[in-house]
PLY file of the C-alpha trace (Angstrom):
ply
format ascii 1.0
element vertex 266
property float x
property float y
property float z
element edge 265
property int vertex1
property int vertex2
end_header
101.59 116.82 26.99
100.30 117.46 30.55
96.74 117.92 30.98
94.46 120.13 33.45
91.12 120.69 34.36
89.64 124.12 36.25
86.61 123.94 38.24
85.61 127.58 39.22
81.97 128.73 39.37
83.16 132.56 38.78
84.07 132.71 34.99
86.37 135.89 35.31
88.42 134.14 37.60
88.37 130.63 35.95
89.80 132.65 33.08
92.16 134.44 35.07
93.57 131.07 36.69
93.88 129.94 32.88
95.72 132.96 31.59
98.13 132.64 34.45
98.82 128.89 34.05
99.25 129.46 30.42
102.26 132.01 31.36
103.86 129.87 34.10
103.11 126.46 32.48
103.29 127.18 28.53
103.00 123.22 27.83
100.32 122.48 29.88
96.75 121.89 28.16
93.63 122.90 29.75
91.13 120.24 28.82
87.95 121.83 30.61
86.74 124.55 32.59
83.72 123.89 34.77
81.24 125.97 36.74
80.11 123.60 39.20
81.34 120.94 41.24
78.58 117.99 39.54
80.36 118.94 36.21
83.76 118.77 37.38
83.37 115.21 38.62
81.74 113.97 35.83
84.62 115.58 33.45
87.49 114.68 35.71
86.22 110.88 35.55
85.82 110.79 31.93
88.89 112.78 30.89
91.43 111.59 33.74
93.57 114.60 33.64
96.88 114.92 35.21
95.95 117.84 37.50
92.64 119.30 39.02
92.29 122.67 39.83
89.23 122.69 42.15
87.45 125.95 43.77
86.60 124.86 47.29
83.33 126.43 47.18
80.91 125.49 44.40
77.61 125.04 43.61
76.05 121.19 43.62
79.10 119.97 45.17
82.58 121.47 46.66
85.94 121.17 45.71
86.65 118.96 48.90
83.76 116.71 47.89
84.81 116.60 44.35
88.19 115.00 45.39
86.92 113.11 47.97
84.16 110.88 45.62
86.65 110.90 42.86
89.13 109.21 44.68
86.69 106.60 45.83
85.62 105.97 42.45
88.95 105.86 40.72
89.16 103.34 38.50
93.32 102.78 38.76
93.27 102.80 34.71
95.64 106.11 34.73
97.66 107.34 37.74
95.04 109.53 40.11
95.32 113.36 39.38
97.65 115.77 41.44
94.59 118.09 43.35
95.46 122.06 43.69
92.42 123.50 45.79
91.75 127.16 44.77
90.60 128.79 47.85
89.90 131.94 49.88
89.86 130.54 53.33
91.32 132.49 56.21
94.90 132.06 57.39
94.05 129.59 59.70
92.96 126.98 56.67
95.97 128.26 54.92
98.59 127.25 57.53
96.56 123.77 57.71
97.29 123.19 53.96
101.02 124.04 54.46
101.51 122.00 57.57
100.92 118.77 54.96
102.56 120.48 51.98
99.25 120.66 50.22
98.78 122.61 46.74
96.61 125.22 46.94
95.71 128.65 44.98
94.54 131.82 47.10
92.16 134.30 45.51
93.03 136.39 43.84
95.63 134.38 41.78
99.28 135.49 42.58
101.99 134.51 40.06
104.80 134.06 42.41
102.30 131.53 44.78
101.35 129.67 41.44
104.58 129.54 40.16
105.80 127.65 43.22
102.66 125.08 42.82
103.48 124.76 38.99
107.13 123.68 40.26
105.77 121.44 42.83
103.15 119.85 40.37
106.20 119.33 37.65
108.17 117.74 40.35
105.59 115.31 40.98
104.74 114.51 37.80
108.19 113.27 36.99
107.99 110.94 39.57
108.01 108.15 37.20
111.13 108.74 36.07
112.54 108.45 39.55
110.93 104.90 40.15
107.84 106.50 42.47
104.18 105.44 41.59
102.75 108.65 40.98
98.94 107.01 41.65
99.43 106.28 45.15
101.73 109.29 45.85
98.62 111.71 44.66
96.18 109.75 46.65
98.57 109.88 49.73
98.96 114.08 49.21
95.15 113.89 48.65
94.45 112.08 51.62
96.89 114.29 54.09
95.33 117.44 52.58
91.79 116.40 53.69
92.79 115.26 56.62
94.87 118.86 57.28
91.25 120.28 56.26
89.41 117.94 58.82
87.48 116.43 55.54
84.85 114.68 56.74
84.40 117.58 58.94
84.02 116.48 62.65
81.90 118.40 64.64
82.71 119.64 68.57
82.88 116.61 70.68
79.41 115.73 71.75
77.77 113.05 74.30
78.65 109.55 73.16
75.82 107.17 72.08
75.49 104.11 74.00
72.11 103.27 72.41
70.29 103.82 68.95
66.76 103.97 69.24
65.15 102.97 65.71
61.59 102.46 64.97
60.50 99.43 63.39
56.58 99.39 62.98
54.91 100.02 66.08
57.87 99.90 68.03
61.32 101.42 69.07
64.03 98.86 68.95
67.05 99.87 71.58
70.04 98.66 69.90
73.46 98.97 71.90
76.01 101.01 70.39
78.55 98.10 70.87
76.79 95.84 68.97
76.87 97.45 65.85
79.09 96.33 63.15
78.74 99.22 60.82
76.68 102.09 59.81
75.92 102.40 56.26
74.62 106.02 54.37
71.14 105.17 52.97
69.39 108.32 51.19
68.28 110.66 54.33
68.88 107.69 56.75
71.49 105.81 58.07
71.67 101.49 58.32
72.41 100.31 61.38
73.72 97.10 61.07
74.53 94.44 63.79
75.65 90.58 63.74
72.01 89.47 63.07
69.87 92.48 61.93
69.37 95.96 60.49
67.37 98.92 61.08
67.31 102.30 59.95
67.54 105.66 61.68
66.49 109.14 60.25
70.00 110.57 60.57
72.87 111.50 58.36
76.35 109.95 58.74
77.63 113.39 59.49
75.73 113.97 62.73
75.99 110.34 63.74
79.89 110.57 63.39
80.90 113.09 66.55
78.27 110.94 68.70
80.51 107.73 68.22
83.92 107.08 69.93
86.05 107.83 67.38
88.69 105.36 68.87
86.71 102.44 68.29
84.27 103.49 65.22
86.43 104.64 61.78
85.06 105.94 58.84
86.33 103.75 56.39
84.45 105.47 53.20
82.37 108.42 52.83
79.20 106.56 53.57
80.52 103.77 55.90
81.70 103.78 59.92
82.83 100.76 60.74
83.21 98.96 64.35
87.09 98.57 64.21
86.42 95.39 66.97
84.11 93.94 63.67
87.22 93.87 61.43
88.78 90.61 61.08
90.91 91.67 58.35
91.72 93.74 55.08
92.19 92.66 52.09
93.89 94.34 49.13
92.17 93.22 46.25
92.94 93.35 42.37
93.39 96.79 41.14
94.71 98.01 44.23
91.31 98.21 45.67
90.86 97.35 49.58
88.05 95.31 51.17
87.37 94.41 55.12
86.38 90.93 56.20
83.68 91.14 59.10
82.93 89.15 62.17
79.42 88.29 61.82
78.56 89.38 58.49
79.07 87.52 55.10
79.57 90.89 53.22
82.79 92.34 53.02
83.22 96.67 53.19
84.84 98.90 50.43
87.60 101.12 52.12
87.80 104.26 50.03
91.63 105.18 49.11
91.40 108.11 51.34
91.17 105.81 54.63
93.84 103.32 53.43
96.02 104.64 55.91
93.90 103.20 58.92
95.35 99.60 57.67
99.01 100.24 57.04
100.99 97.23 58.82
102.43 98.73 62.76
0 1
1 2
2 3
3 4
4 5
5 6
6 7
7 8
8 9
9 10
10 11
11 12
12 13
13 14
14 15
15 16
16 17
17 18
18 19
19 20
20 21
21 22
22 23
23 24
24 25
25 26
26 27
27 28
28 29
29 30
30 31
31 32
32 33
33 34
34 35
35 36
36 37
37 38
38 39
39 40
40 41
41 42
42 43
43 44
44 45
45 46
46 47
47 48
48 49
49 50
50 51
51 52
52 53
53 54
54 55
55 56
56 57
57 58
58 59
59 60
60 61
61 62
62 63
63 64
64 65
65 66
66 67
67 68
68 69
69 70
70 71
71 72
72 73
73 74
74 75
75 76
76 77
77 78
78 79
79 80
80 81
81 82
82 83
83 84
84 85
85 86
86 87
87 88
88 89
89 90
90 91
91 92
92 93
93 94
94 95
95 96
96 97
97 98
98 99
99 100
100 101
101 102
102 103
103 104
104 105
105 106
106 107
107 108
108 109
109 110
110 111
111 112
112 113
113 114
114 115
115 116
116 117
117 118
118 119
119 120
120 121
121 122
122 123
123 124
124 125
125 126
126 127
127 128
128 129
129 130
130 131
131 132
132 133
133 134
134 135
135 136
136 137
137 138
138 139
139 140
140 141
141 142
142 143
143 144
144 145
145 146
146 147
147 148
148 149
149 150
150 151
151 152
152 153
153 154
154 155
155 156
156 157
157 158
158 159
159 160
160 161
161 162
162 163
163 164
164 165
165 166
166 167
167 168
168 169
169 170
170 171
171 172
172 173
173 174
174 175
175 176
176 177
177 178
178 179
179 180
180 181
181 182
182 183
183 184
184 185
185 186
186 187
187 188
188 189
189 190
190 191
191 192
192 193
193 194
194 195
195 196
196 197
197 198
198 199
199 200
200 201
201 202
202 203
203 204
204 205
205 206
206 207
207 208
208 209
209 210
210 211
211 212
212 213
213 214
214 215
215 216
216 217
217 218
218 219
219 220
220 221
221 222
222 223
223 224
224 225
225 226
226 227
227 228
228 229
229 230
230 231
231 232
232 233
233 234
234 235
235 236
236 237
237 238
238 239
239 240
240 241
241 242
242 243
243 244
244 245
245 246
246 247
247 248
248 249
249 250
250 251
251 252
252 253
253 254
254 255
255 256
256 257
257 258
258 259
259 260
260 261
261 262
262 263
263 264
264 265
């Protein structure tokens, strides 16, 4: 039996979507209905349903954040779920979904639109019978959806940083951006890692990203931006997970499945 999870903070809309799904897809079992993003992330990881219906705007975590964090932490023991975003977004965002052939349901739920989504989901879930890899395919579809919506959302182009100013004791250390191997989120700070040192700056990764040269600095995980010139190789490890071997550093960096497309062979 095909299983689904609904994440929607408005009880009436959640019940309406569940009823519409029962009409359109009688064989679908709704295993959980969650009222916020934190609960949705925990339940999705525990139950591993076949389909996720995620409200984009929820308390705790947005549907986009739930999808991204779930993908980054997915064990690979089961195929990654098909993701359908439930949205009240404007026409511009809907066009972004359509360009990437992504699945979405507009509020209020339309039976006609939901029927098309259900047909698409059922076709994708039958992929194993045609020799496809459902887990890889659904992760690819999710990555396309998030890229279409600009997730992580990039701010308008800002003046490019050339030097990082970091407080170290009673000094302000000047770190040339070109010397940075990677940036890593650390609570309310960002850890700036060079070949031979690390310093903290009080800034979020989201604030930092628009100030970096996107051709040189690549986001490879929700909490990591790497200097592409410092990447020696990308290694696919057991279980399909990918990590980066760096020049000048012994540690490896984990690559989220959502950013694995950056390391495909040219």
